[in-house]
Every structure is written in C-alpha cells, then in structure tokens.
C-alpha positions in Angstrom: 9.8 4.0 -14.4 10.0 0.8 -15.6 7.3 -1.8 -15.5 8.6 -4.1 -12.9 9.1 -0.7 -10.7 5.6 0.3 -11.3 4.2 -3.0 -10.5 6.2 -2.8 -7.0 4.4 0.3 -6.6 1.3 -0.4 -7.1 1.8 -3.8 -5.0 2.7 -1.6 -1.9 -0.1 0.8 -2.4 -2.3 -2.1 -2.6 -1.3 -2.9 0.8 -1.6 -0.2 2.1 -5.5 0.9 0.6 -6.2 -2.7 1.9 -4.9 -1.8 5.2 -6.5 1.7 5.2 -9.9 0.3 4.3 -11.0 -3.1 5.3 -13.6 -3.1 3.1 -11.1 -3.6 0.0 -10.2 -7.0 -1.5 -8.1 -8.0 -4.1 -10.5 -8.0 -6.8 -11.6 -4.6 -6.0 -7.6 -3.9 -6.9 -7.3 -5.1 -9.8 -5.2 -2.5 -12.4 -5.0 -3.5 -15.5 -3.8 -0.3 -17.8 -7.4 -0.3 -20.2 -9.3 -0.7 -17.0 -8.1 2.1 -14.8 -11.2 4.0 -14.7 -13.4 1.2 -13.9 -11.2 0.5 -11.2 -11.4 4.3 -9.8 -15.4 3.6 -10.3 -15.6 0.4 -8.2 -13.5 2.3 -5.5 -16.2 5.2 -5.5 -19.0 2.9 -4.8 -17.8 0.9 -2.7 -15.5 3.4 -0.5 -18.5 6.2 -1.1 -16.4 8.5 -2.3 -15.5 11.0 -5.4 -13.3 10.5 -8.2 -10.9 13.3 -6.9 -10.9 11.6 -3.3 -10.0 8.2 -4.5 -7.4 9.8 -6.7 -6.1 11.9 -4.1 -5.7 9.2 -1.8 -3.7 7.0 -4.1 -1.4 9.6 -4.8 -0.8 10.2 -1.2 0.4 6.4 -0.8 
C-alpha cells in the first residue's frame, strides 16, 4: 500500500472514529508516523480505554 492509499484509509478511519465517538475532534486524530504513540495515549485519556482497546477499535474500522 502506498502513502496515498494509507492516507486515504486513515481519513476514512478518522471519519468513522469521529462518528462513533462524538468527543473526538480533528486534533485528537492527528497522525504522524513518529507521533503514533502520542496519539494513542491521547485517545486513551479522552475515551477512557486501554491501549489494546484503542488499537482494536482502529483495526476494526
């Protein structure tokens, strides 16, 4: 999968996450390769879920 395809997939996943969790906003879902763990940590705090739960949610989209 090239960067464009990955970017498009992430955009779709972000949209689904925002629909599923109304508390999320664009800044919560900013994704940069070197900041993935930071984003996951923010989502854990905002959604009150474990790291594993967050990863499972993202993978299910």
